[in-house]
N, C-alpha and C positions, 0 to 999 in steps of 0.2 A: 515509573513507566518502564516496561520491559522492552528491549529492542536489541538490535545487533551491536556488538562491541565496536567502539570507534577504532578506525584503522583497518577494518575488514576489507573495505573497498579501496581501490587505488585512488590516488589524489585526483579529484575532479570527476571521478566516475560516479554516475547516478544509477541506483538500482530501482527498477520500476516497482518492485513489490515491498519496498521498505515502509512498513506501516507500524506505528507505535501502538502498543496496547494501553488503553486508558481505562483504569479500573473505576474511575469516577469518584475517588476519595478526595477529601480536602487534603491540603498539604500546608506546611508551614509558610506563612505569608500570603495564603489565598484570601481573597475577598469574600465577604458574605454574599450569597446569591450567585456565585459563579456557576456557569453551566458547562456542559459538555455534550457532544453528540453520541448517541447510542442507538444503533439499529434504526437510523433515520429520525430519531426523536431528540428534542432538546430537553435535557434533564438537569436538575440542580445537583451540584456536588454535595456529598454527605460524608460524615466520618466513617472510617473503616469499622466494619462490624466486629464485635467481639466473639460471636459464634463462629467456630471453625468451619462448620458445614456451609453456612451462608457465605462466608468469605471464599471458600473453595468454589461454590456455585457461581459467585460473581466473577472470579478469575476465569473460570471456564467460559462463561458467557462473553466476557470481554475479549478473550482469545479467539473465540468463534467469530465475533464481530470483526476483529482485525484480519482474520484469515479471509473472510468474505470480501473485505475491502481490497486486500492484496490480490485475490482472485480476479476482481473486476479490473484492477490495474494491469495484471498479466494478460487478460483477455484483450485489452486495448493495445498493449505492446505487441502481442502476437498478430493482431490485425495489421498494425503498421509494418511489422517485419514481413508479413506475407505480401503486402502491397509493394514494399521496396524490392523484394525478390522478383515479383512479377514485372515491375517496371525495369529492373535491371536486365531481365531476360529479354524483354521487348526491345530495349535499347541495343542489346547485343545482336539481335536478329536484324534490326534496322541498319545497324552499322555494317553487318556482314553483307546485306543486300546492296548497300550503297557502294561497297568495294567491288562487287560483282558487276554492277551496272556501269561502272566507269571503265 
């Protein structure tokens, strides 16, 4: 699996768009019939193809799928950020008017 290097983020910091790329290949110690999720489908893992073009196409598709998942997570994170900024501005306005009315 391809992903960010360990130690990139500070201790305890979570990154919203950290999505691992799953190529769908079997790996040492994997059980027969293991599955993985790919573009919303549940598929069975299979050995890595020997054909270089097929391998490259699979890597591109897996990367594309991971990018789409990261984009969905970033969209949700942006909505939460916008909501917190709006509520922060609203609380500042309410606090300001409460000082004026006293």
